[in-house]
N, CA, C and O of each residue as an XYZ file, in Angstrom:
476
protein
N       0.525     -1.205      0.120
C      -0.030      0.339      0.188
C       0.599      1.275     -0.155
O       0.052      2.378     -0.178
N       1.540      1.169     -0.415
C       2.494      2.427     -0.716
C       2.202      3.397     -1.923
O       2.698      4.523     -1.979
N       1.480      2.953     -2.749
C       0.824      3.547     -3.512
C      -0.532      3.724     -3.246
O      -1.369      2.836     -3.083
N      -0.704      5.027     -3.210
C      -2.362      5.496     -2.920
C      -2.838      6.071     -4.125
O      -2.054      6.684     -4.849
N      -3.989      5.947     -4.409
C      -4.491      6.514     -5.384
C      -5.054      7.990     -5.187
O      -5.601      8.629     -6.086
N      -4.878      8.375     -4.086
C      -5.213      9.955     -3.744
C      -4.091     10.904     -4.430
O      -2.912     10.580     -4.291
N      -4.362     11.845     -5.026
C      -2.893     12.437     -5.134
C      -2.466     13.412     -4.121
O      -3.247     13.862     -3.282
N      -1.615     13.638     -4.174
C      -0.912     14.129     -3.195
C      -0.401     16.035     -3.512
O       0.692     16.327     -3.997
N      -1.311     16.937     -3.166
C      -1.105     18.100     -3.448
C      -0.735     19.031     -2.590
O      -1.087     18.974     -1.412
N       0.035     20.025     -3.079
C       0.494     20.817     -1.806
C       0.262     22.493     -2.319
O       0.881     22.961     -3.274
N      -0.591     23.164     -1.623
C      -1.260     24.278     -1.440
C      -0.042     25.280     -1.234
O       0.715     24.992     -0.306
N       0.207     26.261     -1.874
C       0.983     27.301     -1.377
C       0.315     28.480     -0.982
O      -0.304     29.022     -1.898
N       0.256     29.111      0.278
C      -0.750     30.109      0.870
C       0.090     31.382      0.097
O       1.307     31.292     -0.063
N      -0.641     32.518     -0.346
C       0.152     33.549     -0.627
C       0.514     34.293      0.639
O      -0.178     34.254      1.656
N       1.526     34.903      0.528
C       2.489     35.424      1.691
C       1.644     36.851      1.601
O       1.608     37.480      0.543
N       1.131     37.197      2.513
C       0.225     38.734      3.251
C       1.902     39.500      3.303
O       1.993     40.415      2.485
N       2.786     39.328      3.873
C       4.129     40.127      3.746
C       4.260     40.954      2.268
O       4.311     42.180      2.165
N       4.297     40.092      1.279
C       4.289     40.156     -0.037
C       3.579     41.312     -0.573
O       4.055     42.188     -1.296
N       2.145     41.194     -0.048
C       1.143     41.871     -0.343
C       1.048     43.398      0.103
O       0.522     44.297     -0.553
N       1.716     43.525      1.463
C       1.733     44.662      1.865
C       2.905     45.251      1.400
O       3.169     46.341      1.908
N       3.737     44.780      0.504
C       4.995     45.673      0.264
C       4.754     46.117     -1.129
O       5.561     46.906     -1.618
N       3.628     45.660     -1.908
C       3.427     46.583     -3.050
C       2.546     47.688     -2.655
O       1.328     47.520     -2.717
N       3.077     48.882     -2.225
C       2.429     50.031     -1.956
C       2.798     50.969     -3.176
O       3.830     50.776     -3.818
N       1.825     52.093     -3.502
C       1.857     52.940     -4.658
C       2.598     54.048     -3.830
O       2.239     54.355     -2.693
N       3.684     54.641     -4.498
C       4.060     56.123     -3.778
C       4.084     56.885     -5.010
O       4.709     56.753     -6.062
N       3.031     57.912     -4.491
C       2.662     59.105     -5.529
C       3.752     60.259     -5.514
O       4.273     60.704     -4.491
N       3.990     60.636     -6.701
C       5.004     61.830     -6.534
C       3.846     63.223     -6.900
O       3.263     63.293     -7.982
N       3.717     63.986     -6.074
C       2.585     64.876     -6.220
C       3.488     66.403     -7.105
O       2.953     67.511     -7.110
N       4.965     66.126     -7.825
C       5.551     66.924     -8.722
C       5.050     66.480    -10.063
O       5.214     67.265    -10.997
N       4.464     65.338    -10.288
C       4.121     64.789    -11.758
C       2.825     64.819    -11.852
O       2.251     64.229    -12.767
N       2.057     65.633    -10.752
C       0.226     65.733    -11.111
C       0.227     66.912    -11.975
O       0.846     67.932    -11.673
N      -0.654     66.749    -13.351
C      -0.624     67.907    -13.966
C      -1.761     69.062    -13.350
O      -2.659     68.615    -12.637
N      -1.730     70.089    -13.543
C      -2.322     71.377    -13.006
C      -3.773     71.232    -14.282
O      -3.665     71.143    -15.505
N      -4.845     71.248    -13.577
C      -5.771     71.624    -14.476
C      -6.277     73.184    -15.238
O      -5.853     74.170    -14.635
N      -6.817     73.366    -16.028
C      -6.903     74.424    -16.727
C      -7.678     75.819    -15.727
O      -7.562     77.035    -15.879
N      -8.528     74.960    -14.626
C      -8.834     76.057    -13.813
C      -7.991     76.641    -12.977
O      -7.937     77.855    -12.778
N      -6.985     75.412    -12.220
C      -6.193     75.859    -11.647
C      -4.890     76.873    -11.901
O      -4.379     77.750    -11.204
N      -4.638     76.419    -13.026
C      -3.710     77.471    -14.015
C      -4.231     78.823    -14.044
O      -3.464     79.748    -13.781
N      -5.695     79.094    -14.393
C      -6.419     80.123    -14.383
C      -6.239     81.063    -13.133
O      -5.619     82.127    -13.126
N      -7.026     80.354    -11.868
C      -6.882     80.880    -10.644
C      -5.501     81.385    -10.080
O      -5.406     82.465     -9.497
N      -4.326     80.452    -10.312
C      -2.784     81.127    -10.030
C      -2.675     81.988    -11.030
O      -2.227     82.916    -10.357
N      -2.725     82.385    -12.023
C      -2.518     83.696    -13.049
C      -3.556     84.541    -12.597
O      -3.327     85.750    -12.550
N      -4.388     84.213    -12.340
C      -5.821     85.589    -11.919
C      -5.288     86.316    -10.717
O      -5.114     87.531    -10.619
N      -4.994     85.140     -9.581
C      -4.549     85.813     -8.445
C      -3.315     86.382     -8.265
O      -3.172     87.335     -7.499
N      -2.386     85.892     -8.900
C      -0.796     86.904     -9.265
C      -0.699     88.101     -9.766
O       0.083     89.009     -9.486
N      -1.971     88.017    -10.907
C      -2.169     89.403    -11.478
C      -2.693     90.353    -10.501
O      -2.274     91.485    -10.262
N      -3.905     89.574     -9.843
C      -4.597     90.759     -8.875
C      -3.402     91.361     -7.783
O      -3.366     92.568     -7.542
N      -2.592     90.561     -7.253
C      -1.784     90.688     -6.325
C      -0.545     91.628     -6.833
O       0.226     92.206     -6.067
N      -0.492     91.677     -8.237
C       0.585     92.871     -8.596
C      -0.207     94.081     -8.621
O       0.169     95.080     -8.009
N      -1.420     94.053     -9.378
C      -2.236     95.081     -9.362
C      -2.135     96.053     -7.953
O      -1.690     97.197     -7.856
N      -2.782     95.062     -6.781
C      -3.038     95.883     -6.077
C      -1.819     96.242     -5.135
O      -2.040     96.757     -4.040
N      -0.770     96.020     -5.483
C       0.862     96.179     -5.017
C       1.013     97.634     -5.563
O       1.270     98.588     -4.829
N       0.827     97.727     -6.953
C       0.843     98.863     -7.560
C       0.023     99.898     -7.203
O       0.558    101.006     -7.252
N      -1.362     99.851     -6.784
C      -2.020    100.646     -6.650
C      -1.475    100.805     -4.860
O      -2.085    101.742     -4.346
N      -0.859    100.368     -4.230
C      -0.488    100.464     -2.912
C       0.255    101.379     -2.953
O       0.057    102.403     -2.300
N       1.393    101.181     -3.826
C       2.381    102.141     -3.965
C       2.006    103.873     -4.749
O       2.468    104.964     -4.413
N       1.311    103.641     -5.528
C       0.614    105.170     -5.858
C      -0.201    105.559     -4.940
O      -0.076    106.740     -4.614
N      -0.960    104.984     -4.439
C      -1.773    105.628     -2.958
C      -1.028    105.999     -1.878
O      -1.498    106.878     -1.156
N       0.421    105.347     -1.510
C       1.425    105.793     -0.870
C       2.136    107.023     -1.176
O       2.412    107.976     -0.447
N       2.374    106.808     -2.396
C       3.137    108.071     -3.082
C       2.243    109.687     -3.033
O       2.736    110.758     -2.680
N       0.898    109.457     -3.474
C      -0.158    110.455     -3.387
C      -0.627    110.931     -2.126
O      -1.238    111.995     -2.034
N      -0.320    110.045     -0.946
C      -0.551    110.429      0.090
C       0.557    111.558      0.732
O       0.403    112.672      1.232
N       1.454    110.918      0.531
C       2.491    111.483      0.816
C       2.857    112.777      0.500
O       3.423    113.515      1.306
N       2.460    113.208     -1.042
C       2.935    114.310     -1.928
C       1.679    115.036     -1.235
O       1.923    116.182     -0.859
N       0.533    114.621     -1.031
C      -0.594    115.735     -0.454
C      -0.336    115.878      0.948
O      -1.075    116.695      1.497
N       0.406    115.380      1.591
C       0.771    115.481      2.990
C       1.820    116.744      2.857
O       1.811    117.585      3.756
N       2.648    116.874      1.840
C       3.697    117.675      1.861
C       3.178    118.837      1.402
O       3.579    119.884      1.909
N       2.235    118.864      0.403
C       1.393    120.267     -0.188
C       0.540    120.870      1.219
O       0.312    122.079      1.249
N       0.094    120.021      2.343
C      -0.640    120.461      3.160
C       0.513    121.269      4.265
O       0.401    122.316      4.903
N       1.328    120.546      4.189
C       2.697    121.253      5.468
C       2.899    122.634      4.497
O       3.008    123.688      5.125
N       2.947    122.698      3.293
C       3.512    123.948      2.692
C       2.554    124.671      2.904
O       2.972    125.681      3.469
N       1.030    124.726      2.700
C       0.357    125.397      2.750
C      -0.168    125.787      4.293
O      -0.713    126.864      4.534
N       0.018    124.998      5.063
C      -0.214    125.591      6.722
C       1.137    126.085      7.045
O       1.072    126.833      8.020
N       2.279    125.956      6.617
C       3.553    127.027      6.702
C       3.281    128.516      6.142
O       3.765    129.474      6.745
N       2.582    128.681      5.100
C       1.901    129.911      4.477
C       1.182    130.856      5.616
O       1.562    131.928      6.087
N      -0.160    129.962      5.929
C      -1.218    130.570      6.653
C      -0.442    131.029      7.893
O      -0.366    132.220      8.195
N       0.153    130.010      8.629
C       1.300    130.816      9.661
C       1.638    131.959      9.630
O       1.348    132.796     10.484
N       2.346    132.158      8.568
C       3.094    133.050      7.932
C       2.183    134.308      8.024
O       2.275    135.349      8.676
N       1.235    133.815      7.099
C       0.322    135.138      6.876
C      -0.684    135.483      8.517
O      -1.267    136.554      8.682
N      -0.692    134.835      9.116
C      -1.360    135.058     10.347
C      -0.314    136.085     10.967
O      -0.653    137.191     11.388
N       0.924    135.633     10.979
C       1.677    136.110     12.244
C       1.851    137.762     11.335
O       1.929    138.778     12.025
N       1.893    137.866      9.899
C       2.194    139.156      9.460
C       0.487    140.039      9.409
O       0.513    141.237      9.124
N      -0.570    139.527      9.626
C      -1.698    139.926     10.162
C      -1.659    140.577     11.520
O      -2.078    141.719     11.712
N      -1.153    139.828     12.431
C      -0.690    140.067     14.116
C      -0.476    141.275     13.827
O      -1.294    142.180     13.988
N       1.387    141.470     13.074
C       2.366    142.458     13.318
C       1.188    143.713     12.711
O       1.005    144.627     13.515
N       0.527    143.792     11.592
C       0.023    144.825     10.907
C      -1.064    145.370     12.168
O      -0.951    146.536     12.547
N      -1.914    144.640     12.672
C      -2.634    145.128     13.687
C      -2.201    145.933     14.767
O      -2.612    147.045     15.102
N      -1.205    145.136     15.333
C      -0.082    145.947     16.140
C       0.113    147.148     15.802
O      -0.163    148.044     16.601
N       0.608    147.420     14.603
C       0.968    148.526     14.003
C       0.207    149.600     14.140
O       0.541    150.706     14.564
N      -1.318    149.068     13.593
C      -2.349    149.952     13.415
C      -2.836    150.496     14.822
O      -3.227    151.646     15.021
N      -2.736    149.345     15.900
C      -3.160    149.840     17.204
C      -1.950    151.095     17.558
O      -2.284    152.046     18.265
N      -0.838    151.016     17.119
C       0.199    151.619     17.592
C      -0.191    153.210     17.012
O      -0.296    154.211     17.721
N      -0.338    153.153     15.790
C      -0.434    154.365     14.790
C      -1.960    155.196     15.110
O      -2.095    156.409     14.953
N      -2.864    154.425     15.504
C      -3.844    154.840     15.924
C      -3.997    155.425     17.145
O      -4.994    156.117     17.352
N      -3.214    155.269     17.942
C      -3.231    155.778     19.551
C      -3.282    157.158     19.705
O      -3.007    157.874     18.742
N      -3.612    157.657     20.833
C      -3.957    159.340     20.971
C      -2.955    160.188     21.140
O      -2.912    161.398     20.921
N      -1.805    159.142     21.722
C      -0.424    159.902     21.967
C       0.196    160.084     20.372
O       0.710    161.105     19.916
N       0.019    158.979     19.780
C       0.605    159.095     18.363
C      -0.116    160.175     17.459
O       0.488    160.903     16.672
N      -1.350    160.188     17.648
C      -2.127    160.912     16.600
C      -1.911    162.737     17.204
O      -2.212    163.655     16.442
N      -1.407    162.994     18.522
C      -1.608    164.398     19.007
C      -0.048    164.838     18.813
O       0.166    166.050     18.804
N       1.467    163.625     18.600
C       2.525    163.761     18.081
C       2.245    164.005     16.607
O       2.414    165.178     16.275
N       1.916    163.305     15.795
C       1.539    163.917     14.388
C       0.904    164.956     14.168
O       1.051    165.467     13.058
N       0.107    165.521     15.032
C      -0.973    166.767     14.456
C       0.346    167.938     15.123
O       0.404    169.042     14.581
N       0.999    167.732     15.879
C       2.036    168.962     16.428
C       2.805    168.810     15.442
O       3.298    169.908     15.181
N       3.260    167.832     14.584
C       4.642    167.913     13.764
C       4.101    168.505     12.501
O       4.954    168.903     11.707
N       2.723    168.652     12.133
C       1.873    169.264     10.929
C       1.415    170.368     11.365
O       0.788    171.081     10.582
N       1.617    170.780     12.722
C       1.079    172.454     13.258
C      -0.374    172.412     13.263
O      -0.999    173.459     13.098
N      -1.083    171.100     13.467
C      -2.337    171.094     14.118
C      -2.422    171.476     15.491
O      -1.423    171.425     16.209
N      -3.520    171.849     15.911
C      -4.073    172.163     17.598
C      -5.329    171.250     17.681
O      -6.134    170.977     16.790
N      -5.298    170.919     18.752
C      -6.532    170.311     19.349
C      -7.324    171.368     19.861
O      -6.761    172.147     20.629
N      -8.716    171.580     19.545
C      -9.702    172.559     20.078
C     -10.576    171.839     20.762
O     -11.485    171.343     20.098
N     -10.555    171.572     22.297
C     -11.609    171.130     23.038
C     -12.922    170.783     22.780
O     -13.506    169.700     22.802
N     -13.434    172.433     22.416
C     -14.784    172.663     22.167
C     -15.303    171.926     21.240
O     -16.480    171.578     21.335
N     -14.531    171.557     20.188
C     -15.178    170.804     18.815
C     -15.200    169.411     18.986
O     -15.747    168.680     18.160
N     -14.662    169.003     19.968
C     -15.123    167.411     20.521
C     -16.217    167.084     21.208
O     -16.557    167.544     22.298
N     -16.861    166.148     20.448
C     -18.343    165.929     21.032
C     -17.763    164.260     21.270
O     -17.043    163.622     20.502
N     -18.413    163.761     22.758
C     -18.398    162.514     23.126
C     -19.954    162.345     22.878
O     -20.878    163.142     23.042
N     -19.926    160.807     22.347
C     -21.086    160.165     22.029
C     -21.081    159.086     22.835
O     -20.008    158.486     22.915
N     -22.242    158.574     23.619
C     -22.335    157.431     24.593
C     -23.398    156.477     24.270
O     -23.584    155.493     24.987
């Protein structure tokens, strides 16, 4: 009975370790961009550069306006000082002592009876 009519089959079990080793590695650098992604990146870049240019222009304009304002304030202050000096000079020239002095130099006399005080 050494010979048996039954077949002698050996089954190989698939190795689970080999199945785990087959992993897929994705390279994100090789993924192609869609048209929408390209459009959004280009549009975002253009908008960013436009806003940067507008910011520089606005900043320059504001600085220029501030400089003009400072110059105008300097002119206004100068005119106010000049007006104050002129008002003081008017006050000095129209004082009664100065008027009497000028009248004496011109040979004029003050007649008290011709002066009327109005209250």
